[in-house]
Biopython code that builds the backbone (N, CA, C, O; Angstrom):
import numpy as np
from Bio.PDB.StructureBuilder import StructureBuilder

atoms = [
    (1, "MET", "N", (17.535, 31.340, 9.703)),
    (1, "MET", "CA", (17.482, 30.195, 10.595)),
    (1, "MET", "C", (16.219, 29.376, 10.336)),
    (1, "MET", "O", (16.278, 28.154, 10.200)),
    (2, "TYR", "N", (15.061, 30.070, 10.269)),
    (2, "TYR", "CA", (13.801, 29.352, 10.035)),
    (2, "TYR", "C", (13.783, 28.707, 8.651)),
    (2, "TYR", "O", (13.299, 27.587, 8.491)),
    (3, "LYS", "N", (14.311, 29.415, 7.651)),
    (3, "LYS", "CA", (14.338, 28.854, 6.301)),
    (3, "LYS", "C", (15.171, 27.580, 6.276)),
    (3, "LYS", "O", (14.817, 26.602, 5.619)),
    (4, "SER", "N", (16.275, 27.609, 6.997)),
    (4, "SER", "CA", (17.142, 26.439, 7.056)),
    (4, "SER", "C", (16.427, 25.261, 7.715)),
    (4, "SER", "O", (16.534, 24.129, 7.243)),
    (5, "ALA", "N", (15.704, 25.515, 8.794)),
    (5, "ALA", "CA", (14.983, 24.450, 9.489)),
    (5, "ALA", "C", (13.863, 23.897, 8.619)),
    (5, "ALA", "O", (13.648, 22.686, 8.575)),
    (6, "ILE", "N", (13.152, 24.775, 7.931)),
    (6, "ILE", "CA", (12.074, 24.337, 7.053)),
    (6, "ILE", "C", (12.641, 23.504, 5.910)),
    (6, "ILE", "O", (12.089, 22.459, 5.568)),
    (7, "TRP", "N", (13.732, 23.960, 5.324)),
    (7, "TRP", "CA", (14.362, 23.230, 4.220)),
    (7, "TRP", "C", (14.825, 21.843, 4.681)),
    (7, "TRP", "O", (14.653, 20.862, 3.958)),
    (8, "THR", "N", (15.404, 21.760, 5.864)),
    (8, "THR", "CA", (15.862, 20.487, 6.408)),
    (8, "THR", "C", (14.689, 19.540, 6.617)),
    (8, "THR", "O", (14.777, 18.359, 6.279)),
    (9, "CYS", "N", (13.592, 20.046, 7.171)),
    (9, "CYS", "CA", (12.393, 19.216, 7.376)),
    (9, "CYS", "C", (11.844, 18.723, 6.040)),
    (9, "CYS", "O", (11.448, 17.563, 5.922)),
    (10, "ALA", "N", (11.820, 19.586, 5.045)),
    (10, "ALA", "CA", (11.305, 19.205, 3.732)),
    (10, "ALA", "C", (12.163, 18.100, 3.121)),
    (10, "ALA", "O", (11.635, 17.153, 2.540)),
    (11, "LEU", "N", (13.467, 18.217, 3.250)),
    (11, "LEU", "CA", (14.364, 17.187, 2.720)),
    (11, "LEU", "C", (14.180, 15.856, 3.445)),
    (11, "LEU", "O", (14.194, 14.797, 2.818)),
    (12, "LEU", "N", (14.008, 15.911, 4.756)),
    (12, "LEU", "CA", (13.791, 14.687, 5.521)),
    (12, "LEU", "C", (12.485, 14.016, 5.130)),
    (12, "LEU", "O", (12.432, 12.793, 4.997)),
    (13, "LEU", "N", (11.440, 14.794, 4.945)),
    (13, "LEU", "CA", (10.159, 14.228, 4.523)),
    (13, "LEU", "C", (10.257, 13.614, 3.133)),
    (13, "LEU", "O", (9.711, 12.538, 2.890)),
    (14, "ALA", "N", (10.941, 14.280, 2.233)),
    (14, "ALA", "CA", (11.111, 13.750, 0.874)),
    (14, "ALA", "C", (11.911, 12.452, 0.906)),
    (14, "ALA", "O", (11.588, 11.505, 0.189)),
    (15, "ALA", "N", (12.940, 12.406, 1.721)),
    (15, "ALA", "CA", (13.756, 11.201, 1.826)),
    (15, "ALA", "C", (12.950, 10.052, 2.418)),
    (15, "ALA", "O", (13.088, 8.909, 1.984)),
    (16, "THR", "N", (12.110, 10.348, 3.405)),
    (16, "THR", "CA", (11.270, 9.324, 4.014)),
    (16, "THR", "C", (10.304, 8.757, 3.000)),
    (16, "THR", "O", (10.136, 7.541, 2.913)),
    (17, "ALA", "N", (9.671, 9.616, 2.236)),
    (17, "ALA", "CA", (8.716, 9.161, 1.231)),
    (17, "ALA", "C", (9.408, 8.335, 0.154)),
    (17, "ALA", "O", (8.849, 7.356, -0.340)),
    (18, "ALA", "N", (10.618, 8.731, -0.206)),
    (18, "ALA", "CA", (11.342, 8.018, -1.255)),
    (18, "ALA", "C", (11.771, 6.625, -0.795)),
    (18, "ALA", "O", (11.839, 5.699, -1.604)),
    (19, "ASP", "N", (12.065, 6.469, 0.512)),
    (19, "ASP", "CA", (12.539, 5.201, 1.022)),
    (19, "ASP", "C", (11.404, 4.200, 1.246)),
    (19, "ASP", "O", (11.637, 2.991, 1.266)),
    (20, "ALA", "N", (10.192, 4.694, 1.411)),
    (20, "ALA", "CA", (9.075, 3.791, 1.649)),
    (20, "ALA", "C", (8.783, 3.009, 0.372)),
    (20, "ALA", "O", (8.807, 3.564, -0.727)),
    (21, "GLY", "N", (8.510, 1.732, 0.527)),
    (21, "GLY", "CA", (8.237, 0.889, -0.626)),
    (21, "GLY", "C", (6.760, 0.571, -0.733)),
    (21, "GLY", "O", (6.018, 0.666, 0.244)),
    (22, "THR", "N", (6.345, 0.197, -1.919)),
    (22, "THR", "CA", (4.961, -0.183, -2.158)),
    (22, "THR", "C", (4.923, -1.618, -2.652)),
    (22, "THR", "O", (5.748, -2.038, -3.463)),
    (23, "ILE", "N", (3.954, -2.356, -2.149)),
    (23, "ILE", "CA", (3.761, -3.741, -2.546)),
    (23, "ILE", "C", (2.383, -3.834, -3.180)),
    (23, "ILE", "O", (1.375, -3.536, -2.540)),
    (24, "GLU", "N", (2.343, -4.250, -4.444)),
    (24, "GLU", "CA", (1.081, -4.394, -5.157)),
    (24, "GLU", "C", (0.765, -5.875, -5.287)),
    (24, "GLU", "O", (1.602, -6.668, -5.718)),
    (25, "MET", "N", (-0.461, -6.237, -4.907)),
    (25, "MET", "CA", (-0.873, -7.636, -4.950)),
    (25, "MET", "C", (-2.156, -7.771, -5.761)),
    (25, "MET", "O", (-3.105, -7.012, -5.562)),
    (26, "LYS", "N", (-2.183, -8.720, -6.660)),
    (26, "LYS", "CA", (-3.406, -9.090, -7.370)),
    (26, "LYS", "C", (-4.072, -10.175, -6.525)),
    (26, "LYS", "O", (-3.426, -11.126, -6.084)),
    (27, "VAL", "N", (-5.396, -10.009, -6.307)),
    (27, "VAL", "CA", (-6.095, -10.868, -5.355)),
    (27, "VAL", "C", (-7.366, -11.448, -5.975)),
    (27, "VAL", "O", (-8.135, -10.727, -6.611)),
    (28, "ASN", "N", (-7.583, -12.734, -5.789)),
    (28, "ASN", "CA", (-8.828, -13.387, -6.198)),
    (28, "ASN", "C", (-9.852, -13.271, -5.077)),
    (28, "ASN", "O", (-9.500, -13.320, -3.898)),
    (29, "GLY", "N", (-11.117, -13.117, -5.446)),
    (29, "GLY", "CA", (-12.192, -13.151, -4.470)),
    (29, "GLY", "C", (-12.740, -11.807, -4.053)),
    (29, "GLY", "O", (-13.687, -11.752, -3.268)),
    (30, "LEU", "N", (-12.175, -10.712, -4.555)),
    (30, "LEU", "CA", (-12.681, -9.380, -4.209)),
    (30, "LEU", "C", (-13.971, -9.122, -4.980)),
    (30, "LEU", "O", (-13.951, -9.025, -6.207)),
    (31, "VAL", "N", (-15.095, -9.011, -4.269)),
    (31, "VAL", "CA", (-16.360, -8.817, -4.969)),
    (31, "VAL", "C", (-17.219, -7.681, -4.410)),
    (31, "VAL", "O", (-18.184, -7.271, -5.056)),
    (32, "CYS", "N", (-16.888, -7.165, -3.224)),
    (32, "CYS", "CA", (-17.747, -6.125, -2.645)),
    (32, "CYS", "C", (-16.941, -5.175, -1.775)),
    (32, "CYS", "O", (-15.781, -5.431, -1.453)),
    (33, "ALA", "N", (-17.581, -4.072, -1.401)),
    (33, "ALA", "CA", (-16.931, -3.067, -0.558)),
    (33, "ALA", "C", (-16.586, -3.648, 0.815)),
    (33, "ALA", "O", (-15.594, -3.251, 1.427)),
    (34, "PHE", "N", (-17.392, -4.573, 1.290)),
    (34, "PHE", "CA", (-17.104, -5.218, 2.565)),
    (34, "PHE", "C", (-15.784, -5.982, 2.495)),
    (34, "PHE", "O", (-15.002, -5.977, 3.446)),
    (35, "CYS", "N", (-15.544, -6.640, 1.354)),
    (35, "CYS", "CA", (-14.270, -7.343, 1.137)),
    (35, "CYS", "C", (-13.103, -6.360, 1.244)),
    (35, "CYS", "O", (-12.117, -6.615, 1.935)),
    (36, "ALA", "N", (-13.236, -5.243, 0.550)),
    (36, "ALA", "CA", (-12.175, -4.232, 0.536)),
    (36, "ALA", "C", (-11.909, -3.693, 1.938)),
    (36, "ALA", "O", (-10.754, -3.528, 2.330)),
    (37, "GLN", "N", (-12.964, -3.419, 2.689)),
    (37, "GLN", "CA", (-12.795, -2.906, 4.052)),
    (37, "GLN", "C", (-12.087, -3.919, 4.942)),
    (37, "GLN", "O", (-11.229, -3.556, 5.747)),
    (38, "GLY", "N", (-12.449, -5.189, 4.795)),
    (38, "GLY", "CA", (-11.827, -6.226, 5.612)),
    (38, "GLY", "C", (-10.336, -6.361, 5.339)),
    (38, "GLY", "O", (-9.534, -6.496, 6.264)),
    (39, "ILE", "N", (-9.974, -6.324, 4.070)),
    (39, "ILE", "CA", (-8.558, -6.420, 3.706)),
    (39, "ILE", "C", (-7.799, -5.195, 4.206)),
    (39, "ILE", "O", (-6.718, -5.318, 4.782)),
    (40, "GLU", "N", (-8.371, -4.017, 3.983)),
    (40, "GLU", "CA", (-7.705, -2.789, 4.431)),
    (40, "GLU", "C", (-7.499, -2.815, 5.941)),
    (40, "GLU", "O", (-6.419, -2.476, 6.425)),
    (41, "LYS", "N", (-8.508, -3.208, 6.676)),
    (41, "LYS", "CA", (-8.416, -3.273, 8.140)),
    (41, "LYS", "C", (-7.336, -4.263, 8.571)),
    (41, "LYS", "O", (-6.570, -3.982, 9.492)),
    (42, "ALA", "N", (-7.272, -5.415, 7.911)),
    (42, "ALA", "CA", (-6.279, -6.429, 8.261)),
    (42, "ALA", "C", (-4.857, -5.906, 8.063)),
    (42, "ALA", "O", (-3.986, -6.136, 8.902)),
    (43, "PHE", "N", (-4.623, -5.203, 6.951)),
    (43, "PHE", "CA", (-3.272, -4.693, 6.693)),
    (43, "PHE", "C", (-2.925, -3.510, 7.587)),
    (43, "PHE", "O", (-1.765, -3.359, 7.969)),
    (44, "ARG", "N", (-3.887, -2.676, 7.927)),
    (44, "ARG", "CA", (-3.611, -1.516, 8.789)),
    (44, "ARG", "C", (-3.205, -1.926, 10.199)),
    (44, "ARG", "O", (-2.624, -1.118, 10.924)),
    (45, "LYS", "N", (-3.491, -3.142, 10.599)),
    (45, "LYS", "CA", (-3.069, -3.648, 11.915)),
    (45, "LYS", "C", (-1.568, -3.893, 11.964)),
    (45, "LYS", "O", (-0.977, -3.921, 13.043)),
    (46, "ASN", "N", (-0.948, -4.070, 10.802)),
    (46, "ASN", "CA", (0.485, -4.353, 10.729)),
    (46, "ASN", "C", (1.267, -3.070, 10.983)),
    (46, "ASN", "O", (1.059, -2.082, 10.279)),
    (47, "PRO", "N", (2.163, -3.055, 11.972)),
    (47, "PRO", "CA", (2.915, -1.839, 12.291)),
    (47, "PRO", "C", (3.861, -1.358, 11.183)),
    (47, "PRO", "O", (4.329, -0.220, 11.230)),
    (48, "ALA", "N", (4.144, -2.200, 10.198)),
    (48, "ALA", "CA", (5.025, -1.806, 9.094)),
    (48, "ALA", "C", (4.269, -1.066, 7.994)),
    (48, "ALA", "O", (4.892, -0.517, 7.086)),
    (49, "VAL", "N", (2.939, -1.043, 8.060)),
    (49, "VAL", "CA", (2.114, -0.459, 7.001)),
    (49, "VAL", "C", (1.883, 1.027, 7.243)),
    (49, "VAL", "O", (1.466, 1.443, 8.324)),
    (50, "ALA", "N", (2.164, 1.817, 6.205)),
    (50, "ALA", "CA", (1.914, 3.259, 6.251)),
    (50, "ALA", "C", (0.594, 3.623, 5.585)),
    (50, "ALA", "O", (-0.092, 4.539, 6.038)),
    (51, "ASP", "N", (0.229, 2.922, 4.519)),
    (51, "ASP", "CA", (-0.991, 3.229, 3.779)),
    (51, "ASP", "C", (-1.430, 1.991, 2.997)),
    (51, "ASP", "O", (-0.617, 1.127, 2.667)),
    (52, "VAL", "N", (-2.732, 1.924, 2.706)),
    (52, "VAL", "CA", (-3.301, 0.795, 1.970)),
    (52, "VAL", "C", (-4.379, 1.325, 1.033)),
    (52, "VAL", "O", (-5.130, 2.234, 1.388)),
    (53, "VAL", "N", (-4.449, 0.752, -0.163)),
    (53, "VAL", "CA", (-5.567, 1.015, -1.066)),
    (53, "VAL", "C", (-6.001, -0.320, -1.654)),
    (53, "VAL", "O", (-5.175, -1.164, -2.002)),
    (54, "VAL", "N", (-7.332, -0.496, -1.757)),
    (54, "VAL", "CA", (-7.897, -1.717, -2.320)),
    (54, "VAL", "C", (-8.814, -1.319, -3.467)),
    (54, "VAL", "O", (-9.669, -0.448, -3.312)),
    (55, "SER", "N", (-8.634, -1.958, -4.619)),
    (55, "SER", "CA", (-9.467, -1.706, -5.784)),
    (55, "SER", "C", (-10.213, -2.977, -6.167)),
    (55, "SER", "O", (-9.611, -3.969, -6.579)),
    (56, "LEU", "N", (-11.549, -2.930, -6.023)),
    (56, "LEU", "CA", (-12.370, -4.075, -6.417)),
    (56, "LEU", "C", (-12.292, -4.309, -7.913)),
    (56, "LEU", "O", (-12.152, -5.445, -8.368)),
    (57, "GLU", "N", (-12.382, -3.222, -8.678)),
    (57, "GLU", "CA", (-12.396, -3.319, -10.143)),
    (57, "GLU", "C", (-11.138, -3.962, -10.695)),
    (57, "GLU", "O", (-11.194, -4.743, -11.644)),
    (58, "ASN", "N", (-10.007, -3.630, -10.099)),
    (58, "ASN", "CA", (-8.720, -4.127, -10.582)),
    (58, "ASN", "C", (-8.218, -5.335, -9.794)),
    (58, "ASN", "O", (-7.149, -5.871, -10.084)),
    (59, "LYS", "N", (-8.989, -5.757, -8.802)),
    (59, "LYS", "CA", (-8.577, -6.882, -7.941)),
    (59, "LYS", "C", (-7.169, -6.636, -7.393)),
    (59, "LYS", "O", (-6.319, -7.526, -7.386)),
    (60, "LEU", "N", (-6.950, -5.392, -6.933)),
    (60, "LEU", "CA", (-5.629, -4.928, -6.510)),
    (60, "LEU", "C", (-5.634, -4.509, -5.051)),
    (60, "LEU", "O", (-6.560, -3.843, -4.588)),
    (61, "VAL", "N", (-4.596, -4.903, -4.334)),
    (61, "VAL", "CA", (-4.328, -4.408, -2.992)),
    (61, "VAL", "C", (-2.921, -3.832, -3.040)),
    (61, "VAL", "O", (-1.972, -4.532, -3.393)),
    (62, "ALA", "N", (-2.783, -2.557, -2.684)),
    (62, "ALA", "CA", (-1.461, -1.921, -2.647)),
    (62, "ALA", "C", (-1.185, -1.469, -1.217)),
    (62, "ALA", "O", (-2.007, -0.799, -0.591)),
    (63, "VAL", "N", (-0.025, -1.845, -0.719)),
    (63, "VAL", "CA", (0.382, -1.535, 0.644)),
    (63, "VAL", "C", (1.684, -0.752, 0.585)),
    (63, "VAL", "O", (2.652, -1.191, -0.035)),
    (64, "GLN", "N", (1.703, 0.399, 1.227)),
    (64, "GLN", "CA", (2.944, 1.168, 1.332)),
    (64, "GLN", "C", (3.518, 0.936, 2.715)),
    (64, "GLN", "O", (2.825, 1.110, 3.717)),
    (65, "THR", "N", (4.780, 0.546, 2.775)),
    (65, "THR", "CA", (5.425, 0.287, 4.055)),
    (65, "THR", "C", (6.045, 1.566, 4.608)),
    (65, "THR", "O", (6.353, 2.505, 3.875)),
    (66, "LYS", "N", (6.212, 1.566, 5.902)),
    (66, "LYS", "CA", (6.867, 2.691, 6.567)),
    (66, "LYS", "C", (8.349, 2.664, 6.226)),
    (66, "LYS", "O", (8.883, 1.632, 5.820)),
    (67, "ASP", "N", (9.000, 3.791, 6.391)),
    (67, "ASP", "CA", (10.417, 3.933, 6.099)),
    (67, "ASP", "C", (11.229, 2.864, 6.823)),
    (67, "ASP", "O", (11.133, 2.714, 8.041)),
    (68, "GLY", "N", (12.016, 2.136, 6.070)),
    (68, "GLY", "CA", (12.895, 1.117, 6.638)),
    (68, "GLY", "C", (12.196, -0.190, 6.978)),
    (68, "GLY", "O", (12.833, -1.121, 7.473)),
    (69, "ALA", "N", (10.897, -0.272, 6.721)),
    (69, "ALA", "CA", (10.149, -1.486, 7.050)),
    (69, "ALA", "C", (9.895, -2.303, 5.788)),
    (69, "ALA", "O", (9.938, -1.778, 4.675)),
    (70, "ASP", "N", (9.633, -3.578, 5.974)),
    (70, "ASP", "CA", (9.263, -4.452, 4.873)),
    (70, "ASP", "C", (8.329, -5.513, 5.433)),
    (70, "ASP", "O", (8.302, -5.762, 6.638)),
    (71, "ILE", "N", (7.579, -6.123, 4.560)),
    (71, "ILE", "CA", (6.691, -7.220, 4.922)),
    (71, "ILE", "C", (7.021, -8.365, 3.969)),
    (71, "ILE", "O", (7.050, -8.179, 2.752)),
    (72, "SER", "N", (7.265, -9.529, 4.519)),
    (72, "SER", "CA", (7.643, -10.666, 3.679)),
    (72, "SER", "C", (6.448, -11.116, 2.842)),
    (72, "SER", "O", (5.293, -10.887, 3.201)),
    (73, "ASP", "N", (6.756, -11.760, 1.721)),
    (73, "ASP", "CA", (5.702, -12.299, 0.868)),
    (73, "ASP", "C", (4.840, -13.299, 1.644)),
    (73, "ASP", "O", (3.625, -13.351, 1.452)),
    (74, "GLN", "N", (5.458, -14.082, 2.508)),
    (74, "GLN", "CA", (4.719, -15.063, 3.292)),
    (74, "GLN", "C", (3.721, -14.368, 4.227)),
    (74, "GLN", "O", (2.588, -14.824, 4.380)),
    (75, "GLU", "N", (4.141, -13.279, 4.843)),
    (75, "GLU", "CA", (3.248, -12.542, 5.747)),
    (75, "GLU", "C", (2.109, -11.879, 4.973)),
    (75, "GLU", "O", (0.973, -11.841, 5.445)),
    (76, "LEU", "N", (2.417, -11.357, 3.782)),
    (76, "LEU", "CA", (1.379, -10.757, 2.940)),
    (76, "LEU", "C", (0.343, -11.806, 2.552)),
    (76, "LEU", "O", (-0.861, -11.572, 2.654)),
    (77, "GLN", "N", (0.826, -12.967, 2.105)),
    (77, "GLN", "CA", (-0.071, -14.046, 1.705)),
    (77, "GLN", "C", (-0.892, -14.542, 2.889)),
    (77, "GLN", "O", (-2.078, -14.834, 2.737)),
    (78, "ALA", "N", (-0.282, -14.641, 4.058)),
    (78, "ALA", "CA", (-0.995, -15.102, 5.249)),
    (78, "ALA", "C", (-2.102, -14.121, 5.628)),
    (78, "ALA", "O", (-3.197, -14.536, 6.009)),
    (79, "THR", "N", (-1.826, -12.833, 5.528)),
    (79, "THR", "CA", (-2.851, -11.826, 5.838)),
    (79, "THR", "C", (-4.042, -11.978, 4.907)),
    (79, "THR", "O", (-5.190, -11.944, 5.351)),
    (80, "LEU", "N", (-3.774, -12.146, 3.618)),
    (80, "LEU", "CA", (-4.861, -12.296, 2.649)),
    (80, "LEU", "C", (-5.578, -13.642, 2.816)),
    (80, "LEU", "O", (-6.805, -13.700, 2.733)),
    (81, "THR", "N", (-4.838, -14.701, 3.046)),
    (81, "THR", "CA", (-5.446, -16.021, 3.235)),
    (81, "THR", "C", (-6.337, -16.018, 4.478)),
    (81, "THR", "O", (-7.453, -16.537, 4.443)),
    (82, "ASN", "N", (-5.848, -15.438, 5.570)),
    (82, "ASN", "CA", (-6.633, -15.371, 6.804)),
    (82, "ASN", "C", (-7.895, -14.530, 6.631)),
    (82, "ASN", "O", (-8.885, -14.739, 7.333)),
    (83, "ALA", "N", (-7.861, -13.587, 5.705)),
    (83, "ALA", "CA", (-9.036, -12.761, 5.412)),
    (83, "ALA", "C", (-9.963, -13.461, 4.408)),
    (83, "ALA", "O", (-11.064, -12.979, 4.143)),
    (84, "GLY", "N", (-9.519, -14.602, 3.847)),
    (84, "GLY", "CA", (-10.355, -15.385, 2.954)),
    (84, "GLY", "C", (-10.105, -15.178, 1.469)),
    (84, "GLY", "O", (-10.989, -15.438, 0.653)),
    (85, "TYR", "N", (-8.911, -14.713, 1.105)),
    (85, "TYR", "CA", (-8.621, -14.406, -0.297)),
    (85, "TYR", "C", (-7.345, -15.100, -0.748)),
    (85, "TYR", "O", (-6.495, -15.461, 0.066)),
    (86, "ASP", "N", (-7.227, -15.282, -2.070)),
    (86, "ASP", "CA", (-6.043, -15.892, -2.673)),
    (86, "ASP", "C", (-5.206, -14.822, -3.355)),
    (86, "ASP", "O", (-5.737, -13.928, -4.013)),
    (87, "THR", "N", (-3.900, -14.922, -3.194)),
    (87, "THR", "CA", (-2.977, -13.999, -3.835)),
    (87, "THR", "C", (-2.567, -14.558, -5.193)),
    (87, "THR", "O", (-2.072, -15.681, -5.290)),
    (88, "LYS", "N", (-2.779, -13.761, -6.242)),
    (88, "LYS", "CA", (-2.357, -14.180, -7.589)),
    (88, "LYS", "C", (-0.914, -13.770, -7.854)),
    (88, "LYS", "O", (-0.146, -14.529, -8.445)),
    (89, "SER", "N", (-0.543, -12.557, -7.411)),
    (89, "SER", "CA", (0.827, -12.086, -7.630)),
    (89, "SER", "C", (1.178, -11.018, -6.599)),
    (89, "SER", "O", (0.306, -10.361, -6.029)),
    (90, "ILE", "N", (2.486, -10.865, -6.378)),
    (90, "ILE", "CA", (3.019, -9.839, -5.479)),
    (90, "ILE", "C", (4.152, -9.151, -6.220)),
    (90, "ILE", "O", (5.067, -9.802, -6.723)),
    (91, "GLU", "N", (4.079, -7.821, -6.282)),
    (91, "GLU", "CA", (5.110, -7.039, -6.974)),
    (91, "GLU", "C", (5.482, -5.842, -6.110)),
    (91, "GLU", "O", (4.616, -5.152, -5.574)),
    (92, "ARG", "N", (6.769, -5.611, -5.986)),
    (92, "ARG", "CA", (7.263, -4.456, -5.221)),
    (92, "ARG", "C", (7.608, -3.340, -6.204)),
    (92, "ARG", "O", (8.302, -3.559, -7.197)),
    (93, "THR", "N", (7.105, -2.130, -5.905)),
    (93, "THR", "CA", (7.314, -0.995, -6.796)),
    (93, "THR", "C", (7.749, 0.230, -6.004)),
    (93, "THR", "O", (7.776, 0.216, -4.773)),
    (94, "ASP", "N", (8.084, 1.282, -6.726)),
    (94, "ASP", "CA", (8.424, 2.562, -6.107)),
    (94, "ASP", "C", (7.262, 3.552, -6.188)),
    (94, "ASP", "O", (7.391, 4.694, -5.747)),
    (95, "THR", "N", (6.138, 3.126, -6.744)),
    (95, "THR", "CA", (4.989, 4.013, -6.910)),
    (95, "THR", "C", (4.271, 4.172, -5.575)),
    (95, "THR", "O", (3.807, 3.181, -5.011)),
    (96, "PRO", "N", (4.170, 5.394, -5.058)),
    (96, "PRO", "CA", (3.476, 5.598, -3.778)),
    (96, "PRO", "C", (1.998, 5.213, -3.872)),
    (96, "PRO", "O", (1.384, 5.333, -4.932)),
    (97, "VAL", "N", (1.442, 4.755, -2.765)),
    (97, "VAL", "CA", (0.033, 4.380, -2.723)),
    (97, "VAL", "C", (-0.853, 5.573, -3.094)),
    (97, "VAL", "O", (-1.888, 5.391, -3.735)),
    (98, "ALA", "N", (-0.469, 6.771, -2.707)),
    (98, "ALA", "CA", (-1.257, 7.964, -3.058)),
    (98, "ALA", "C", (-1.377, 8.102, -4.575)),
    (98, "ALA", "O", (-2.441, 8.470, -5.072)),
    (99, "THR", "N", (-0.316, 7.816, -5.313)),
    (99, "THR", "CA", (-0.342, 7.883, -6.772)),
    (99, "THR", "C", (-1.227, 6.783, -7.341)),
    (99, "THR", "O", (-2.001, 7.021, -8.268)),
    (100, "ILE", "N", (-1.113, 5.584, -6.788)),
    (100, "ILE", "CA", (-1.971, 4.478, -7.235)),
    (100, "ILE", "C", (-3.431, 4.835, -7.005)),
    (100, "ILE", "O", (-4.276, 4.620, -7.874)),
    (101, "ARG", "N", (-3.724, 5.385, -5.824)),
    (101, "ARG", "CA", (-5.103, 5.783, -5.497)),
    (101, "ARG", "C", (-5.633, 6.789, -6.516)),
    (101, "ARG", "O", (-6.767, 6.656, -6.974)),
    (102, "GLU", "N", (-4.836, 7.788, -6.876)),
    (102, "GLU", "CA", (-5.247, 8.799, -7.851)),
    (102, "GLU", "C", (-5.448, 8.182, -9.237)),
    (102, "GLU", "O", (-6.409, 8.504, -9.936)),
    (103, "ASN", "N", (-4.532, 7.292, -9.624)),
    (103, "ASN", "CA", (-4.655, 6.625, -10.933)),
    (103, "ASN", "C", (-5.930, 5.770, -11.000)),
    (103, "ASN", "O", (-6.552, 5.661, -12.057)),
    (104, "LEU", "N", (-6.307, 5.175, -9.881)),
    (104, "LEU", "CA", (-7.524, 4.364, -9.870)),
    (104, "LEU", "C", (-8.784, 5.228, -10.012)),
    (104, "LEU", "O", (-9.802, 4.760, -10.522)),
    (105, "LYS", "N", (-8.717, 6.470, -9.567)),
    (105, "LYS", "CA", (-9.854, 7.386, -9.687)),
    (105, "LYS", "C", (-10.013, 7.921, -11.095)),
    (105, "LYS", "O", (-11.115, 8.277, -11.512)),
    (106, "SER", "N", (-8.915, 7.978, -11.826)),
    (106, "SER", "CA", (-8.958, 8.522, -13.196)),
    (106, "SER", "C", (-9.598, 7.513, -14.130)),
    (106, "SER", "O", (-9.284, 6.324, -14.078)),
    (107, "PRO", "N", (-10.513, 7.994, -15.001)),
    (107, "PRO", "CA", (-11.106, 7.070, -15.971)),
    (107, "PRO", "C", (-10.071, 6.629, -16.999)),
    (107, "PRO", "O", (-9.173, 7.402, -17.335)),
    (108, "PRO", "N", (-10.178, 5.407, -17.503)),
    (108, "PRO", "CA", (-9.226, 4.930, -18.529)),
    (108, "PRO", "C", (-9.326, 5.762, -19.793)),
    (108, "PRO", "O", (-10.401, 6.241, -20.156)),
    (109, "LYS", "N", (-8.193, 5.927, -20.456)),
    (109, "LYS", "CA", (-8.151, 6.740, -21.675)),
    (109, "LYS", "C", (-8.231, 5.872, -22.888)),
    (109, "LYS", "O", (-8.210, 6.376, -24.010)),
]
sb = StructureBuilder()
sb.init_structure("model")
sb.init_model(0)
sb.init_chain("A")
sb.init_seg("    ")
for serial, (resi, resn, name, xyz) in enumerate(atoms, 1):
    if name == "N":
        sb.init_residue(resn, " ", resi, " ")
    sb.init_atom(name, np.array(xyz, "f"), 0.0, 1.0, " ", f" {name:<3s}", serial, name[0])
structure = sb.get_structure()
């Protein structure tokens, strides 16, 4: 009985993670840690956001949405514009923010 319940929970968690989408944005104007904190704080206020990572070096903001949620390109651009930054590009991917975060920590080969 317990094995069945644990297996069911594991499958539900895996399905939730698989359904969540990631939005990667290239951003102009990122120059300091304060910039990164401001952007992260702005996106974390959005109820559709599950996780955020900001990379100064790569001028990248990656936002993972909660299961079944999405954020329009206009809303993403407005969040960045209101924080004082310009969006160069927006791309939707299946790569989890946790993976992006780990890849950013790894030195280039």
